[in-house]
N, CA, C and O of each residue as an XYZ file, in Angstrom:
444
protein
N     -36.557     -9.529    -10.169
C     -36.140     -9.667     -8.780
C     -34.626     -9.894     -8.699
O     -33.954     -9.381     -7.803
N     -34.108    -10.668     -9.649
C     -32.688    -10.980     -9.648
C     -31.845     -9.705     -9.793
O     -30.829     -9.571     -9.112
N     -32.248     -8.756    -10.672
C     -31.516     -7.504    -10.868
C     -31.561     -6.646     -9.605
O     -30.583     -5.980     -9.264
N     -32.683     -6.667     -8.924
C     -32.812     -5.902     -7.691
C     -31.824     -6.410     -6.646
O     -31.169     -5.615     -5.971
N     -31.714     -7.737     -6.509
C     -30.798     -8.311     -5.530
C     -29.353     -8.003     -5.896
O     -28.545     -7.715     -5.013
N     -29.014     -8.059     -7.171
C     -27.647     -7.739     -7.594
C     -27.305     -6.298     -7.279
O     -26.223     -6.001     -6.774
N     -28.242     -5.398     -7.583
C     -28.018     -3.981     -7.300
C     -27.899     -3.750     -5.797
O     -27.051     -2.977     -5.350
N     -28.734     -4.411     -5.029
C     -28.671     -4.257     -3.576
C     -27.346     -4.777     -3.035
O     -26.777     -4.177     -2.123
N     -26.846     -5.879     -3.581
C     -25.555     -6.429     -3.134
C     -24.423     -5.457     -3.446
O     -23.525     -5.269     -2.624
N     -24.457     -4.837     -4.630
C     -23.424     -3.863     -5.001
C     -23.461     -2.672     -4.065
O     -22.412     -2.200     -3.625
N     -24.638     -2.182     -3.755
C     -24.778     -1.034     -2.852
C     -24.251     -1.392     -1.465
O     -23.564     -0.584     -0.841
N     -24.560     -2.581     -0.981
C     -24.070     -2.997      0.335
C     -22.549     -3.094      0.350
O     -21.913     -2.659      1.310
N     -21.961     -3.657     -0.697
C     -20.506     -3.783     -0.761
C     -19.861     -2.410     -0.832
O     -18.859     -2.168     -0.159
N     -20.411     -1.512     -1.628
C     -19.861     -0.156     -1.736
C     -19.982      0.577     -0.407
O     -19.063      1.292     -0.008
N     -21.089      0.409      0.270
C     -21.279      1.056      1.564
C     -20.293      0.546      2.597
O     -19.805      1.313      3.427
N     -19.999     -0.744      2.551
C     -19.045     -1.315      3.498
C     -17.630     -0.824      3.204
O     -16.807     -0.724      4.114
N     -17.343     -0.518      1.946
C     -16.011     -0.064      1.581
C     -15.828      1.435      1.795
O     -14.696      1.919      1.770
N     -16.882      2.162      1.999
C     -16.804      3.621      2.108
C     -15.813      4.103      3.162
O     -15.075      5.049      2.887
N     -15.754      3.505      4.353
C     -14.787      3.991      5.341
C     -13.338      3.885      4.877
O     -12.482      4.615      5.377
N     -13.046      2.997      3.937
C     -11.685      2.848      3.448
C     -11.241      4.061      2.630
O     -10.044      4.313      2.487
N     -12.193      4.799      2.103
C     -11.882      5.987      1.315
C     -11.946      7.206      2.201
O     -12.954      7.914      2.223
N     -10.875      7.456      2.934
C     -10.830      8.604      3.842
C     -10.704      9.892      3.047
O     -10.183      9.905      1.933
N     -11.174     10.933      3.619
C     -11.094     12.241      2.982
C      -9.633     12.668      2.865
O      -8.836     12.436      3.773
N      -9.291     13.293      1.739
C      -7.920     13.755      1.512
C      -7.541     14.803      2.556
O      -8.368     15.638      2.921
N      -6.305     14.766      3.037
C      -5.884     15.788      4.005
C      -5.776     17.161      3.334
O      -5.511     17.257      2.136
N      -5.981     18.203      4.111
C      -5.813     19.567      3.605
C      -4.353     19.767      3.240
O      -3.459     19.340      3.971
N      -4.110     20.421      2.101
C      -2.746     20.633      1.621
C      -2.307     22.066      1.881
O      -3.039     23.014      1.596
N      -1.106     22.212      2.426
C      -0.507     23.517      2.680
C       0.871     23.529      2.031
O       1.535     22.497      1.933
N       1.294     24.718      1.586
C       2.553     24.827      0.864
C       3.459     25.881      1.487
O       3.018     26.958      1.887
N       4.732     25.534      1.553
C       5.785     26.451      1.989
C       6.840     26.448      0.895
O       7.156     25.396      0.339
N       7.384     27.612      0.584
C       8.481     27.667     -0.378
C       9.761     28.101      0.326
O       9.736     28.786      1.349
N      10.871     27.683     -0.252
C      12.187     28.124      0.197
C      12.757     28.966     -0.939
O      12.910     28.482     -2.061
N      13.067     30.222     -0.648
C      13.633     31.133     -1.643
C      14.639     32.020     -0.926
O      14.338     32.582      0.127
N      15.820     32.146     -1.490
C      16.899     32.921     -0.871
C      17.175     32.437      0.552
O      17.469     33.233      1.443
N      17.077     31.131      0.752
C      17.357     30.475      2.034
C      16.426     30.936      3.148
O      16.817     30.995      4.314
N      15.180     31.264      2.773
C      14.146     31.652      3.748
C      12.861     30.909      3.409
O      12.598     30.586      2.250
N      12.070     30.646      4.437
C      10.768     30.012      4.244
C       9.698     31.073      4.011
O       9.713     32.134      4.636
N       8.774     30.774      3.108
C       7.648     31.668      2.852
C       6.392     30.820      2.692
O       6.311     30.017      1.763
N       5.412     30.981      3.576
C       5.427     31.868      4.730
C       6.296     31.292      5.853
O       6.449     30.078      5.983
N       6.846     32.177      6.641
C       7.658     31.762      7.784
C       6.773     31.275      8.927
O       7.209     30.483      9.763
N       5.535     31.749      8.960
C       4.548     31.309      9.948
C       3.333     30.809      9.168
O       2.729     31.556      8.398
N       2.988     29.557      9.372
C       1.878     28.939      8.655
C       0.871     28.402      9.655
O       1.202     27.570     10.500
N      -0.361     28.883      9.554
C      -1.427     28.393     10.427
C      -2.148     27.240      9.744
O      -2.506     27.316      8.569
N      -2.353     26.168     10.508
C      -3.033     24.978     10.012
C      -4.093     24.575     11.036
O      -4.003     24.956     12.203
N      -5.089     23.813     10.607
C      -6.109     23.388     11.573
C      -5.570     22.312     12.514
O      -4.879     21.386     12.089
N      -5.892     22.450     13.782
C      -5.522     21.428     14.765
C      -6.430     20.217     14.570
O      -7.540     20.335     14.051
N      -5.950     19.073     14.983
C      -6.726     17.829     14.995
C      -7.198     17.374     13.617
O      -8.221     16.699     13.501
N      -6.456     17.742     12.577
C      -6.759     17.320     11.204
C      -5.467     16.832     10.558
O      -4.398     17.396     10.795
N      -5.566     15.795      9.752
C      -4.395     15.335      9.006
C      -4.025     16.400      7.979
O      -4.901     17.039      7.396
N      -2.735     16.587      7.760
C      -2.247     17.656      6.884
C      -1.233     17.099      5.898
O      -0.414     16.245      6.239
N      -1.303     17.594      4.683
C      -0.271     17.329      3.683
C       0.501     18.632      3.523
O      -0.067     19.654      3.137
N       1.790     18.592      3.819
C       2.641     19.776      3.734
C       3.607     19.600      2.570
O       4.397     18.656      2.538
N       3.533     20.527      1.612
C       4.417     20.502      0.453
C       5.442     21.618      0.638
O       5.075     22.783      0.793
N       6.719     21.263      0.623
C       7.797     22.243      0.768
C       8.542     22.296     -0.562
O       9.191     21.329     -0.960
N       8.442     23.440     -1.246
C       9.082     23.618     -2.552
C      10.357     24.434     -2.392
O      10.335     25.536     -1.844
N      11.458     23.888     -2.869
C      12.740     24.587     -2.793
C      12.970     25.306     -4.122
O      13.295     24.675     -5.128
N      12.799     26.617     -4.121
C      12.990     27.417     -5.327
C      14.444     27.845     -5.514
O      14.796     28.411     -6.549
N      15.284     27.578     -4.526
C      16.715     27.878     -4.644
C      17.391     26.820     -5.513
O      16.836     25.748     -5.755
N      18.588     27.137     -5.973
C      19.362     26.182     -6.777
C      20.105     25.169     -5.906
O      20.498     24.102     -6.377
N      20.291     25.513     -4.641
C      21.025     24.640     -3.729
C      20.064     23.833     -2.862
O      18.930     24.260     -2.644
N      20.493     22.680     -2.367
C      19.617     21.876     -1.513
C      19.423     22.518     -0.139
O      20.234     23.326      0.314
N      18.336     22.135      0.499
C      18.056     22.555      1.874
C      17.456     21.357      2.592
O      16.731     20.556      2.002
N      17.775     21.250      3.876
C      17.176     20.184      4.679
C      16.089     20.787      5.548
O      16.368     21.570      6.456
N      14.846     20.415      5.263
C      13.725     20.829      6.098
C      13.757     19.940      7.324
O      13.761     18.714      7.216
N      13.780     20.575      8.511
C      13.876     19.795      9.739
C      12.996     20.381     10.829
O      12.891     21.598     10.980
N      12.364     19.487     11.589
C      11.575     19.881     12.748
C      11.601     18.754     13.766
O      11.107     17.655     13.513
N      12.183     19.045     14.918
C      12.208     18.065     16.001
C      10.797     17.816     16.515
O      10.418     16.675     16.782
N      10.022     18.886     16.652
C       8.656     18.785     17.188
C       7.725     18.009     16.266
O       6.831     17.305     16.734
N       7.932     18.134     14.955
C       7.109     17.393     13.988
C       7.710     16.021     13.666
O       7.095     15.209     12.975
N       8.916     15.777     14.177
C       9.625     14.522     13.932
C       9.805     14.278     12.430
O       9.529     13.191     11.922
N      10.276     15.322     11.734
C      10.470     15.243     10.284
C      11.790     15.886      9.889
O      12.199     16.900     10.456
N      12.441     15.287      8.920
C      13.601     15.908      8.288
C      13.771     15.282      6.911
O      13.609     14.076      6.726
N      14.100     16.130      5.963
C      14.277     15.652      4.596
C      15.109     16.667      3.826
O      14.872     17.872      3.910
N      16.085     16.168      3.076
C      16.849     17.039      2.191
C      16.046     17.215      0.916
O      15.613     16.247      0.291
N      15.855     18.483      0.544
C      15.092     18.820     -0.658
C      16.053     19.494     -1.627
O      16.558     20.584     -1.359
N      16.296     18.845     -2.738
C      17.220     19.367     -3.732
C      16.758     20.692     -4.315
O      15.576     21.031     -4.254
N      17.698     21.436     -4.877
C      17.350     22.694     -5.535
C      16.368     22.450     -6.668
O      16.555     21.541     -7.476
N      15.322     23.263     -6.725
C      14.307     23.123     -7.758
C      13.385     21.928     -7.566
O      12.658     21.557     -8.487
N      13.404     21.326     -6.396
C      12.566     20.150     -6.118
C      11.614     20.439     -4.963
O      11.611     21.537     -4.405
N      10.819     19.456     -4.618
C       9.903     19.615     -3.496
C       9.878     18.358     -2.647
O      10.179     17.257     -3.109
N       9.507     18.560     -1.387
C       9.319     17.456     -0.456
C       7.882     17.467      0.024
O       7.290     18.533      0.193
N       7.319     16.301      0.244
C       5.939     16.180      0.708
C       5.950     15.456      2.048
O       6.580     14.410      2.200
N       5.245     16.029      3.009
C       5.150     15.468      4.349
C       3.676     15.274      4.694
O       2.874     16.194      4.530
N       3.318     14.097      5.164
C       1.971     13.847      5.669
C       2.062     13.873      7.185
O       2.777     13.077      7.794
N       1.330     14.793      7.781
C       1.375     14.962      9.231
C       0.087     14.450      9.852
O      -1.009     14.791      9.408
N       0.228     13.637     10.874
C      -0.932     13.190     11.633
C      -1.569     14.400     12.301
O      -0.923     15.440     12.428
N      -2.824     14.285     12.730
C      -3.464     15.422     13.396
C      -2.606     15.971     14.530
O      -2.133     15.232     15.393
N      -2.421     17.283     14.504
C      -1.599     17.968     15.502
C      -2.475     18.559     16.595
O      -3.562     19.070     16.323
N      -2.001     18.488     17.820
C      -2.671     19.198     18.907
C      -2.422     20.688     18.702
O      -1.433     21.075     18.080
N      -3.315     21.521     19.223
C      -3.116     22.971     19.135
C      -1.758     23.308     19.741
O      -1.408     22.830     20.820
N      -1.008     24.131     19.036
C       0.308     24.506     19.529
C       1.198     25.020     18.416
O       0.765     25.169     17.274
N       2.439     25.287     18.759
C       3.422     25.819     17.822
C       4.500     24.771     17.586
O       5.012     24.160     18.524
N       4.834     24.578     16.312
C       5.793     23.568     15.899
C       6.867     24.230     15.032
O       6.649     24.445     13.839
N       8.021     24.553     15.616
C       9.085     25.208     14.850
C       9.707     24.262     13.819
O       9.728     23.044     14.000
N      10.215     24.859     12.728
C      10.990     24.120     11.746
C      12.115     25.019     11.257
O      12.071     26.236     11.438
N      13.124     24.412     10.636
C      14.260     25.203     10.176
C      14.938     24.495      9.014
O      14.717     23.310      8.764
N      15.770     25.254      8.314
C      16.600     24.705      7.255
C      17.961     24.385      7.846
O      18.691     25.288      8.255
N      18.299     23.132      7.892
C      19.545     22.687      8.509
C      20.772     23.337      7.871
O      21.750     23.611      8.566
N      20.737     23.587      6.564
C      21.912     24.116      5.875
C      22.033     25.640      5.954
O      23.093     26.190      5.654
N      20.963     26.325      6.353
C      20.969     27.795      6.437
C      20.179     28.245      7.666
O      19.215     29.002      7.555
N      20.596     27.775      8.818
C      19.834     28.030     10.042
C      19.715     29.507     10.396
O      18.754     29.907     11.055
N      20.669     30.315      9.972
C      20.613     31.745     10.311
C      19.414     32.427      9.655
O      18.872     33.382     10.211
N      18.992     31.953      8.485
C      17.893     32.622      7.768
C      16.663     31.745      7.595
O      15.547     32.260      7.530
N      16.844     30.446      7.519
C      15.721     29.536      7.230
C      15.085     29.057      8.535
O      15.413     27.989      9.052
N      14.166     29.877      9.051
C      13.459     29.591     10.287
C      11.963     29.765     10.049
O      11.554     30.653      9.300
N      11.153     28.934     10.675
C       9.721     29.091     10.531
C       8.988     28.319     11.620
O       9.597     27.658     12.462
N       7.658     28.423     11.579
C       6.860     27.663     12.538
C       5.475     27.393     11.969
O       4.904     28.201     11.236
N       4.976     26.260     12.324
C       3.619     25.832     12.006
C       2.807     26.072     13.265
O       3.218     25.662     14.351
N       1.673     26.721     13.140
C       0.812     26.957     14.303
C      -0.510     26.230     14.052
O      -1.257     26.567     13.133
N      -0.778     25.239     14.879
C      -2.032     24.479     14.776
C      -3.053     25.139     15.692
O      -2.830     25.287     16.894
N      -4.168     25.528     15.105
C      -5.255     26.171     15.883
C      -6.542     25.410     15.705
O      -7.566     25.787     16.275
């Protein structure tokens, strides 16, 4: 009987802790190459948390910036930046490279 109660207590504690282990956000990747984003248009699910990885394949730094996403980060050449985005409402969210605005343009579309 004692082993049964111990096992039941462990199961109850694990069940109570389950909500603390949230599901990992979906991961999406954008690369910067030749001062351009690829893909320049990225579709993501609306109303879901997102992990966005931006890899800079150029040798020079670029600043990933988006007023609509309220994010900006300088990403060194050959490095990457990671952004965790709260669930987005359906819509279009432009982003750009601050250091190469003429070519580094893109948008996230939440559907």
